[in-house]
Backbone bond lengths (Angstrom), bond angles and torsions (degrees), N, CA, C in turn:
res aa  C-N    CA-C-N  psi(-1)  N-CA   C-N-CA  omega(-1)  CA-C   N-CA-C  phi
1 M - - - 1.450 - - 1.515 109.54 -
2 K 1.279 115.29 152.16 1.454 120.15 176.13 1.524 109.00 -95.10
3 T 1.306 115.51 157.12 1.458 120.90 178.91 1.524 110.25 -56.53
4 L 1.320 116.89 -42.80 1.460 120.84 -179.04 1.526 111.62 -63.24
5 D 1.331 117.87 -33.80 1.468 120.74 176.74 1.528 110.75 -61.29
6 A 1.324 116.36 -43.23 1.460 120.97 -179.33 1.528 110.97 -67.74
7 I 1.318 116.79 -42.06 1.468 120.30 178.08 1.515 109.96 -62.91
8 N 1.320 117.30 -45.05 1.465 121.05 179.65 1.525 111.91 -63.21
9 Y 1.311 117.19 -37.65 1.460 121.25 179.67 1.528 110.08 -60.50
10 Y 1.321 115.94 -43.06 1.466 120.41 -178.36 1.522 113.12 -87.48
11 G 1.309 117.36 -13.15 1.450 120.58 175.66 1.512 115.30 95.93
12 S 1.325 116.93 -20.19 1.468 119.99 178.07 1.523 109.27 -167.08
13 N 1.314 114.66 161.43 1.462 121.32 175.91 1.529 109.69 -60.22
14 G 1.325 116.55 -42.56 1.463 121.05 -178.95 1.516 112.89 -63.05
15 A 1.321 117.20 -40.36 1.463 120.68 178.96 1.524 110.98 -67.09
16 L 1.326 116.75 -37.41 1.470 120.13 177.68 1.520 110.58 -66.50
17 T 1.326 117.77 -43.79 1.470 119.58 178.76 1.521 110.74 -61.95
18 A 1.324 117.24 -38.49 1.465 120.63 178.55 1.528 110.76 -64.98
19 A 1.322 116.70 -42.66 1.465 121.01 -179.43 1.526 111.68 -63.52
20 L 1.337 116.40 -33.78 1.462 121.01 -178.00 1.529 112.43 -92.54
21 G 1.323 117.24 -9.78 1.461 120.33 -178.08 1.512 112.53 71.80
22 L 1.327 116.55 35.41 1.461 121.55 -177.80 1.521 110.64 -105.58
23 S 1.323 115.86 164.53 1.458 120.35 173.47 1.520 109.25 -71.17
24 S 1.312 116.31 161.56 1.462 120.49 -173.31 1.526 113.77 -63.31
25 G 1.316 118.90 -28.05 1.454 120.59 -178.16 1.514 115.24 -93.51
26 A 1.310 117.76 -3.98 1.466 120.72 -173.31 1.525 112.75 -61.43
27 I 1.308 117.54 -45.50 1.464 121.07 -175.40 1.521 111.16 -68.41
28 S 1.321 117.04 -30.25 1.464 119.68 179.69 1.526 111.63 -66.24
29 Q 1.319 117.84 -14.89 1.462 121.55 178.08 1.529 112.39 -86.99
30 W 1.324 117.12 -11.57 1.458 120.41 178.59 1.513 109.46 -73.74
31 A 1.301 115.28 150.48 1.467 120.72 174.70 1.536 108.23 -84.73
32 E 1.311 116.72 -146.98 1.461 120.88 -179.03 1.525 111.75 -63.61
33 Y 1.341 116.30 -32.49 1.455 121.87 -179.60 1.517 109.88 -118.31
34 P 1.347 118.24 139.59 1.462 120.04 174.07 1.530 109.79 -64.60
35 P 1.326 117.68 157.74 1.470 119.86 174.12 1.536 109.97 -57.00
36 D 1.317 115.61 152.63 1.467 120.47 -176.50 1.524 112.60 -53.87
37 N 1.333 117.72 -44.14 1.463 119.36 -178.03 1.526 111.33 -64.23
38 R 1.310 117.91 -35.09 1.469 121.20 177.18 1.525 110.94 -72.13
39 Q 1.327 117.24 -36.04 1.462 119.31 176.65 1.528 110.53 -60.89
40 L 1.320 116.19 -41.97 1.463 120.14 178.92 1.524 110.77 -64.97
41 Q 1.333 116.75 -40.59 1.458 121.28 177.97 1.535 110.47 -63.27
42 I 1.314 116.65 -45.33 1.462 120.96 -179.46 1.531 110.52 -64.19
43 E 1.330 116.95 -41.38 1.468 119.75 177.30 1.522 110.10 -58.34
44 R 1.315 116.45 -42.19 1.465 121.25 -178.01 1.524 111.90 -67.74
45 I 1.339 116.95 -47.19 1.469 118.32 -175.31 1.524 112.91 -75.81
46 T 1.340 117.32 -18.42 1.468 119.84 174.94 1.530 110.74 -93.38
47 L 1.325 115.77 7.31 1.465 121.80 -179.82 1.519 112.04 54.88
48 G 1.337 115.16 36.91 1.455 121.30 175.94 1.512 115.08 86.83
49 A 1.321 117.82 2.72 1.471 119.41 178.23 1.526 110.19 -63.78
50 L 1.322 116.48 -34.85 1.464 122.15 172.53 1.518 106.89 -112.92
51 K 1.307 117.18 136.69 1.468 122.30 -176.01 1.521 110.93 -109.73
52 A 1.326 116.32 137.54 1.461 122.11 173.94 1.528 109.05 -67.69
53 E 1.310 115.74 154.06 1.457 121.37 177.74 1.531 109.66 -62.90
54 P 1.334 117.22 146.67 1.466 119.80 176.65 1.533 110.82 -55.18
55 G 1.303 116.02 135.85 1.459 121.41 178.58 1.513 114.75 87.52
56 A 1.334 118.23 -2.31 1.472 120.62 -177.58 1.524 111.11 -60.58
57 L 1.308 117.79 -45.62 1.456 120.50 -179.24 1.527 110.75 -64.19
58 D 1.319 117.46 -42.91 1.467 120.55 178.52 1.529 111.19 -60.01
59 R 1.330 116.95 -40.79 1.464 120.13 179.26 1.518 111.40 -67.45
60 V 1.331 117.99 -39.72 1.465 121.26 178.72 1.522 110.12 -63.98
61 L 1.317 116.91 -40.05 1.462 121.56 -178.82 1.520 113.72 -82.22
62 G 1.327 116.80 -8.20 1.456 120.85 -178.80 1.507 113.90 80.63
63 M 1.319 116.99 11.82 1.464 120.58 -178.81 1.525 111.54 -68.12
64 D 1.324 117.56 -26.59 1.462 119.78 179.65 1.522 111.11 -64.47
65 K 1.323 117.00 -30.86 1.459 120.98 178.56 1.530 111.50 -75.10
66 I 1.320 116.62 -35.14 1.459 121.16 179.22 1.527 109.74 -68.22
67 E 1.328 116.78 -43.56 1.456 120.78 -178.82 1.523 110.67 -65.66
68 A 1.324 117.40 -34.76 1.464 121.07 -179.12 1.534 111.11 -66.53
69 K 1.326 117.37 -30.93 1.468 121.62 -179.10 1.522 111.83 -79.07
70 A 1.319 116.88 -26.16 1.473 120.26 -175.74 1.504 112.71 -72.08
């Protein structure tokens, strides 16, 4: 998901920060895509209405590094 998708889903930057329990400026520091851990959180709290990018969970768990070594 893109940051703008999450903001649009909640209707405003402020509503998204409230839903995630973040400070008001936190989301403005995100680039085009939220960090993987936030994407997973957003997917969960939207009950799957917004989907995390493929591989987000693997990157959060460090599985991408294990697979690269194999």
